[in-house]
Structures are given as C-alpha cells and as structure tokens.
C-alpha positions as CSV (number, residue, x, y, z in Angstrom):
1,M,-56.9,-18.3,-9.1
2,K,-57.0,-19.1,-12.8
3,C,-55.1,-22.1,-14.2
4,N,-51.7,-21.4,-15.7
5,V,-50.3,-24.9,-15.7
6,G,-51.7,-27.2,-18.5
7,K,-52.3,-30.9,-18.3
8,T,-49.1,-32.0,-20.0
9,E,-47.0,-29.7,-17.8
10,R,-48.8,-31.0,-14.7
11,I,-47.7,-34.5,-15.6
12,I,-44.2,-33.4,-16.2
13,R,-44.2,-31.6,-12.9
14,I,-45.4,-34.6,-11.0
15,V,-42.7,-36.8,-12.5
16,A,-40.1,-34.1,-11.7
17,S,-41.3,-33.8,-8.1
18,L,-41.1,-37.6,-7.6
19,T,-37.5,-37.5,-9.1
20,F,-36.6,-34.6,-6.7
21,M,-38.0,-36.5,-3.7
22,A,-36.0,-39.6,-4.7
23,L,-32.8,-37.5,-4.9
24,G,-33.6,-36.1,-1.5
25,A,-33.6,-39.6,0.0
26,G,-30.0,-40.1,-1.2
27,W,-28.4,-36.7,-1.5
28,W,-29.2,-33.2,-0.3
29,K,-32.4,-33.0,1.9
30,G,-33.4,-29.8,0.2
31,F,-34.6,-31.8,-2.8
32,Y,-37.6,-32.8,-0.6
33,V,-38.6,-29.1,-0.4
34,V,-38.1,-28.5,-4.1
35,G,-40.1,-31.7,-4.9
36,G,-42.9,-30.7,-2.6
37,V,-43.2,-27.2,-4.1
38,V,-43.2,-28.6,-7.7
39,F,-45.8,-31.3,-6.7
40,L,-48.0,-28.6,-5.1
41,T,-48.0,-26.4,-8.2
42,A,-48.9,-29.5,-10.3
43,V,-51.8,-30.4,-8.0
44,I,-53.4,-26.9,-7.8
45,A,-52.5,-26.1,-11.5
46,W,-51.2,-22.7,-10.6
47,C,-47.6,-21.5,-10.4
48,P,-46.7,-18.1,-9.0
49,I,-43.6,-17.8,-11.0
50,T,-45.2,-18.3,-14.4
51,A,-48.1,-16.1,-13.3
52,A,-45.7,-13.3,-12.5
53,L,-44.1,-13.8,-15.9
54,G,-47.5,-13.9,-17.7
55,I,-46.9,-17.4,-19.0
56,S,-49.7,-19.9,-19.3
57,T,-49.8,-23.4,-20.7
58,C,-53.5,-24.0,-20.1
59,R,-55.9,-24.2,-23.0
60,E,-58.5,-21.5,-23.1
61,E,-61.3,-23.7,-21.7
62,E,-59.2,-24.8,-18.8
63,R,-58.6,-21.1,-17.8
64,E,-62.2,-20.3,-17.4
65,E,-63.4,-20.3,-13.7
66,I,-66.6,-22.0,-12.8
67,P,-68.7,-20.0,-10.4
68,A,-69.6,-21.7,-7.1
69,D,-73.2,-20.5,-7.0
70,T,-76.0,-22.8,-8.1
71,A,-77.8,-20.2,-10.2
72,S,-76.1,-20.5,-13.5
73,T,-76.4,-18.8,-16.8
74,D,-76.3,-20.5,-20.2
75,K,-72.6,-19.7,-20.5
76,D,-71.8,-21.3,-17.1
77,K,-73.8,-24.4,-18.2
78,R,-71.7,-24.7,-21.4
79,I,-68.5,-24.4,-19.5
80,R,-69.5,-27.1,-17.0
81,E,-70.6,-29.4,-19.8
82,R,-67.3,-28.9,-21.6
83,R,-65.2,-29.4,-18.5
84,F,-66.9,-32.4,-17.0
85,K,-67.4,-34.6,-20.1
C-alpha cells in the first residue's frame, strides 16, 4: 500500500477520531465505530475511499515505498536517508 494520507491530514484525522469517540460516549454509540475507522486510516496513512477516488495528500517522497530486503540500490539508500532524517 502506498501512502495517500499526508501528515497534516493524519493529524486532522486523529483529532476528528478523538472527537467522534467523545461524542460516542455521550450520544450515539455508532460514533465509536466512525472514530475507530478514522483513527485507523490515520495510523496506517492509507484511506480506501481516497484511493478509489484517486486523491492523495502525501508528498512525493512519502509515497515511495521502501523495499524490505537488505540488498539496496543507490536509489533505495537515498529514499531511506530522506525519510529517516
């Protein structure tokens, strides 16, 4: 999965999920489910709805996937250096 939820949107989603969960404590219990889904999309930085619509708020360097293998190329090394500074 490639990232389609940027850092700013992730923060907004976390705040929104906490708000939904607080509303679930007082009003309709379905807000817990909505808050949980919004929180999950913020944590994994991927939203299926925006993926289906082709929308992405990630910057280009956030979208690049880092391979799991240890044998890396020069491009992979540059990606890791940029991401983990």
